[in-house]
Legacy VTK file of the C-alpha trace (Angstrom):
# vtk DataFile Version 3.0
C-alpha trace
ASCII
DATASET POLYDATA
POINTS 380 float
29.542 23.354 4.881
26.433 22.239 3.004
23.909 24.724 1.685
20.833 22.641 1.156
17.977 22.430 3.554
16.011 24.844 5.650
15.687 22.812 8.803
13.726 25.534 10.488
10.365 25.111 12.064
8.263 26.478 9.262
9.608 24.174 6.537
9.907 27.231 4.321
12.220 25.465 1.966
12.738 22.106 3.574
13.951 19.514 1.166
15.264 16.998 3.659
18.268 15.826 1.705
20.559 15.733 4.646
20.195 16.772 8.237
23.919 17.415 8.257
23.314 20.367 5.990
23.007 23.837 7.349
19.968 26.056 7.157
19.246 27.746 3.888
19.270 31.013 5.762
21.868 33.765 5.669
24.907 31.579 5.320
28.023 32.217 3.293
28.595 30.474 -0.031
30.170 26.991 0.149
33.847 26.734 0.899
36.412 24.546 -0.825
35.570 21.514 1.314
31.853 21.819 0.604
30.115 18.537 -0.189
26.919 18.533 -2.195
23.918 16.951 -0.443
22.573 13.671 -1.749
19.297 11.804 -1.836
19.907 9.741 1.282
18.137 6.607 2.446
16.322 8.577 5.133
15.144 11.085 2.512
13.936 8.184 0.361
11.813 6.971 3.272
10.461 10.476 3.646
9.430 10.600 -0.018
7.710 7.186 0.075
5.872 7.956 3.329
4.818 11.366 2.041
3.546 9.799 -1.182
1.355 7.394 0.786
-0.022 10.260 2.868
-0.548 12.312 -0.297
-2.690 9.644 -1.932
-4.814 9.087 1.166
-5.185 12.798 1.978
-6.077 13.683 -1.628
-8.822 11.053 -1.843
-10.294 11.577 1.622
-10.337 15.391 1.593
-11.742 15.511 -1.943
-14.418 13.103 -0.771
-15.299 15.378 2.159
-15.444 18.415 -0.112
-17.677 16.674 -2.674
-19.924 15.248 0.062
-20.489 18.679 1.639
-20.852 20.462 -1.692
-22.959 17.964 -3.635
-23.787 14.982 -1.462
-25.648 14.344 1.757
-23.342 16.832 3.466
-25.475 19.590 1.941
-27.941 18.886 4.755
-25.453 20.240 7.245
-26.472 23.433 8.988
-25.861 26.343 6.647
-23.310 27.933 9.003
-21.375 24.677 9.374
-20.955 23.881 5.700
-18.498 26.735 4.959
-16.393 25.663 7.971
-16.103 22.041 6.902
-15.498 23.021 3.276
-12.813 25.528 4.259
-11.076 22.930 6.401
-11.137 20.454 3.512
-9.786 23.124 1.132
-6.982 24.018 3.549
-6.089 20.325 3.880
-6.124 19.960 0.101
-3.739 22.917 -0.187
-1.402 21.135 2.223
-1.857 17.974 0.167
-1.306 19.403 -3.327
1.271 22.076 -2.469
3.306 21.075 0.580
3.572 17.356 -0.030
4.426 17.317 -3.746
6.900 20.173 -3.293
8.618 18.337 -0.472
8.753 15.055 -2.395
10.127 16.536 -5.614
12.626 18.726 -3.776
13.967 15.745 -1.903
14.422 13.770 -5.098
16.041 16.550 -7.142
18.109 17.831 -4.156
18.781 21.071 -6.081
16.260 23.674 -7.202
15.543 23.567 -10.948
12.256 25.526 -11.191
13.693 29.034 -11.402
13.476 32.108 -9.216
9.796 32.910 -9.794
8.650 29.415 -8.814
11.014 29.491 -5.845
9.239 32.538 -4.465
5.737 31.427 -5.423
5.939 27.877 -4.053
7.509 28.973 -0.773
4.747 31.550 -0.434
2.009 28.989 -1.170
3.576 26.551 1.255
3.379 28.923 4.200
-0.031 30.176 3.057
-1.356 26.614 3.180
0.036 26.058 6.664
-1.403 29.322 8.013
-4.820 28.735 6.489
-5.005 25.240 7.970
-4.298 26.584 11.476
-6.574 29.625 11.171
-9.552 27.576 9.931
-9.287 25.503 13.091
-9.403 28.733 15.090
-12.585 29.781 13.288
-14.167 26.388 13.987
-13.220 26.680 17.669
-14.735 30.153 17.883
-17.932 28.908 16.237
-18.226 26.076 18.778
-17.521 28.527 21.592
-20.348 30.791 20.446
-22.736 27.889 19.859
-22.331 26.537 23.378
-22.078 29.775 25.338
-24.609 31.759 23.284
-26.991 29.192 21.764
-29.765 31.748 21.138
-27.601 33.705 18.707
-27.719 30.931 16.107
-29.462 33.065 13.478
-26.366 35.232 13.088
-23.960 32.271 12.962
-23.787 32.050 9.165
-22.866 35.691 8.652
-20.439 35.636 11.580
-18.647 32.566 10.285
-18.322 34.055 6.808
-16.649 37.125 8.262
-14.269 35.014 10.342
-13.390 32.809 7.387
-12.670 35.859 5.233
-10.395 37.189 7.976
-8.634 33.820 8.295
-7.866 33.538 4.580
-6.809 37.205 4.389
-4.435 36.878 7.346
-2.960 33.739 5.800
-2.186 35.634 2.606
-0.728 38.582 4.494
1.500 36.535 6.813
2.816 34.374 3.981
3.569 37.303 1.665
7.133 37.950 3.024
8.121 34.655 1.437
7.876 36.332 -1.947
10.701 38.676 -0.974
13.066 36.658 1.211
13.398 33.530 -0.938
15.515 33.509 -4.081
17.535 31.160 -6.241
21.258 31.161 -5.415
23.970 29.326 -7.296
26.852 28.137 -5.155
30.232 29.561 -6.111
32.696 27.201 -7.687
30.312 24.221 -7.853
27.363 23.183 -9.967
24.677 23.537 -7.308
21.618 25.778 -7.286
19.207 26.174 -4.387
16.092 28.115 -3.354
17.210 29.826 -0.148
16.971 32.945 1.995
20.670 33.691 1.642
21.289 37.436 1.677
17.797 38.383 2.822
18.884 38.865 6.456
21.905 40.920 7.538
22.288 39.008 10.814
21.191 35.607 11.997
19.109 37.141 14.812
16.972 38.873 12.199
16.070 35.565 10.630
15.390 34.147 14.098
12.990 37.020 14.820
11.197 36.398 11.528
10.900 32.687 12.201
9.714 33.299 15.751
7.082 35.729 14.493
5.820 33.147 12.041
5.889 30.479 14.744
3.807 32.639 17.084
1.199 33.442 14.408
1.180 29.935 12.981
1.127 27.877 16.158
1.192 29.741 19.481
-1.665 32.199 18.889
-3.990 29.584 17.291
-3.210 27.152 20.107
-3.949 29.788 22.768
-7.234 30.812 21.145
-8.367 27.207 20.682
-7.387 26.307 24.233
-9.271 29.298 25.628
-12.379 28.469 23.598
-12.585 24.840 24.644
-11.658 25.626 28.255
-14.590 28.041 28.481
-16.827 25.466 26.770
-15.916 22.774 29.275
-16.408 25.223 32.167
-19.856 26.087 30.814
-20.820 22.448 30.424
-19.661 21.717 33.959
-21.629 24.748 35.200
-24.794 23.501 33.509
-24.329 20.060 35.039
-24.075 21.573 38.503
-27.145 23.750 37.841
-29.085 20.668 36.850
-28.023 18.774 39.939
-29.012 21.770 42.055
-32.511 21.767 40.601
-32.126 24.971 38.610
-33.740 25.217 35.185
-31.610 25.400 32.093
-32.105 25.214 28.340
-32.602 21.670 27.187
-33.265 20.077 23.875
-35.006 17.157 25.500
-35.783 16.096 29.017
-32.406 14.432 29.406
-30.049 16.587 27.362
-28.129 19.505 28.847
-27.023 20.516 25.346
-28.530 19.253 22.079
-26.982 15.918 21.112
-26.088 17.057 17.622
-24.308 20.104 19.034
-22.389 17.967 21.510
-21.437 15.577 18.757
-20.066 18.409 16.634
-18.215 19.770 19.650
-16.541 16.422 20.287
-15.543 16.170 16.643
-13.937 19.616 16.561
-12.074 18.969 19.825
-10.530 15.814 18.382
-9.614 17.634 15.162
-7.825 20.336 17.176
-6.065 17.752 19.353
-4.839 15.911 16.244
-3.367 19.184 14.915
-1.515 19.823 18.182
-0.257 16.232 18.525
0.940 15.929 14.938
2.790 19.253 14.591
4.115 19.994 18.088
7.159 17.661 17.866
8.320 19.234 14.606
7.818 22.749 15.950
9.827 21.935 19.074
12.645 20.621 16.877
12.615 23.890 14.942
12.794 26.001 18.103
15.699 23.909 19.347
17.498 24.476 16.070
16.936 28.255 16.098
18.646 28.740 19.409
21.182 25.917 19.100
22.156 25.653 15.415
24.941 23.215 16.234
22.338 20.583 17.111
21.915 19.925 13.395
25.350 18.281 13.413
24.425 15.769 16.128
20.754 15.090 15.476
20.191 11.951 13.354
18.916 12.723 9.911
15.907 10.468 10.195
14.530 12.437 13.176
13.699 15.485 11.045
12.188 13.296 8.352
10.009 11.295 10.737
8.711 14.400 12.514
7.878 16.074 9.194
5.982 13.019 7.978
4.189 12.803 11.317
3.141 16.432 10.970
1.667 15.799 7.527
-0.366 12.981 9.041
-2.668 15.676 10.398
-3.938 16.313 6.865
-5.157 12.709 6.779
-6.673 12.800 10.246
-9.243 15.531 9.605
-11.379 13.619 7.039
-11.140 10.435 9.106
-12.408 12.222 12.201
-15.150 13.893 10.180
-16.210 10.525 8.822
-16.330 8.918 12.267
-18.763 11.577 13.488
-20.789 12.057 10.291
-22.902 9.173 9.001
-23.797 11.148 5.864
-20.163 11.162 4.754
-19.912 7.414 5.250
-23.148 7.007 3.309
-21.759 9.069 0.424
-18.611 6.922 0.426
-20.771 3.788 0.332
-22.769 5.160 -2.577
-19.553 5.957 -4.440
-17.942 2.637 -3.589
-20.910 0.459 -4.599
-22.091 2.833 -7.367
-25.577 2.987 -5.898
-27.981 5.885 -6.515
-28.432 8.269 -3.589
-31.596 7.987 -1.500
-33.570 11.170 -2.013
-36.518 10.126 0.160
-37.661 12.333 3.044
-36.471 9.678 5.482
-32.902 10.024 4.349
-30.078 9.025 6.611
-29.148 12.680 7.026
-32.269 14.055 8.685
-31.135 17.054 10.701
-31.485 16.947 14.451
-32.820 20.511 14.573
-35.996 21.893 13.060
-36.747 25.223 11.484
-38.731 27.611 13.586
-37.192 26.499 16.877
-34.378 28.976 17.678
-33.214 26.998 20.718
-32.600 23.929 18.601
-29.919 25.184 16.267
-28.879 22.986 13.380
-25.487 21.699 14.397
-24.777 18.519 12.524
-26.062 16.308 9.759
-25.490 13.308 11.988
-28.654 11.776 13.524
-28.509 9.761 16.672
-27.704 6.055 16.598
-31.303 5.173 17.381
-32.533 7.287 14.460
-30.055 5.659 12.106
-31.119 2.188 13.136
-34.792 3.136 12.807
-34.223 4.493 9.291
-32.233 1.458 8.243
-34.975 -0.825 9.499
LINES 1 381
380 0 1 2 3 4 5 6 7 8 9 10 11 12 13 14 15 16 17 18 19 20 21 22 23 24 25 26 27 28 29 30 31 32 33 34 35 36 37 38 39 40 41 42 43 44 45 46 47 48 49 50 51 52 53 54 55 56 57 58 59 60 61 62 63 64 65 66 67 68 69 70 71 72 73 74 75 76 77 78 79 80 81 82 83 84 85 86 87 88 89 90 91 92 93 94 95 96 97 98 99 100 101 102 103 104 105 106 107 108 109 110 111 112 113 114 115 116 117 118 119 120 121 122 123 124 125 126 127 128 129 130 131 132 133 134 135 136 137 138 139 140 141 142 143 144 145 146 147 148 149 150 151 152 153 154 155 156 157 158 159 160 161 162 163 164 165 166 167 168 169 170 171 172 173 174 175 176 177 178 179 180 181 182 183 184 185 186 187 188 189 190 191 192 193 194 195 196 197 198 199 200 201 202 203 204 205 206 207 208 209 210 211 212 213 214 215 216 217 218 219 220 221 222 223 224 225 226 227 228 229 230 231 232 233 234 235 236 237 238 239 240 241 242 243 244 245 246 247 248 249 250 251 252 253 254 255 256 257 258 259 260 261 262 263 264 265 266 267 268 269 270 271 272 273 274 275 276 277 278 279 280 281 282 283 284 285 286 287 288 289 290 291 292 293 294 295 296 297 298 299 300 301 302 303 304 305 306 307 308 309 310 311 312 313 314 315 316 317 318 319 320 321 322 323 324 325 326 327 328 329 330 331 332 333 334 335 336 337 338 339 340 341 342 343 344 345 346 347 348 349 350 351 352 353 354 355 356 357 358 359 360 361 362 363 364 365 366 367 368 369 370 371 372 373 374 375 376 377 378 379
């Protein structure tokens, strides 16, 4: 038996040295025929791929954070800035905690950082994953309120701050058990030390219950809330379209818009961000569920499958800034300024003129992205 990797869904201690290894859960110490895990070719691919994602995610998410905090992104609506910044911070936590920890742990195979770091890093790892999911929930709830209750825009900033505080607090709370269940264990009779949950659960079903609880709070509940929000949004949009066709009056930003263009643009952006989260992480979660209920599958599943799915999940951290850039001309302008070392345009006819105006409650500021026609007019 090999005591090395936590192949469970939550990657609570995943080091990816060998998919033939058992979970780092409540297993007995290695027997006489125990073989120490090695830094396999598949694990080497995982490290290289994760390093590439780390470099891209670090640069792109830092660029988003700087743009919103100090660049043209400051012209975003005041209630949207904290959402985008929180998403960038959550992605940076995934980038600077989850990815480096996974890479180093794969290379070293064993755990050399001591018991305190074992507990702390496993806690931070799950905290980063929860915060990333919960921030997406907050963004979805904000879009839901903006579309279904557009006249309540003046309270959006305070409401979003409360939701963000709740999201970060829940992330801390749900990740805190990691500080108690993970510990450093030295295998008997061999020179091998690992950060594992061995001894924290009396029975395997107890660990399964814990993992399932984390899975529900990390993935199922956020997915249900986001699905409900966007389903109601689409129903409302469809309802407004039918009202318009039936000749009924409805709130319009212009004579041709059912919903303000900037608001629709932000809605499309957030939908794609949520879809990328679901697409990237669902395969890895499904593999984890399969393992929980059929532990023997770890003996027959090729090692590279776990590695590929983990790398694919981390791709989500790179997708968020790309999607934001595609829908936000101001971010692209900030990148151009940085790339060509040009001074920022501080004129009133800046690229980032907001689509909404103060004093008009029905035209809530939703995005810093002007329409294509406005961009072309400004450039000309």
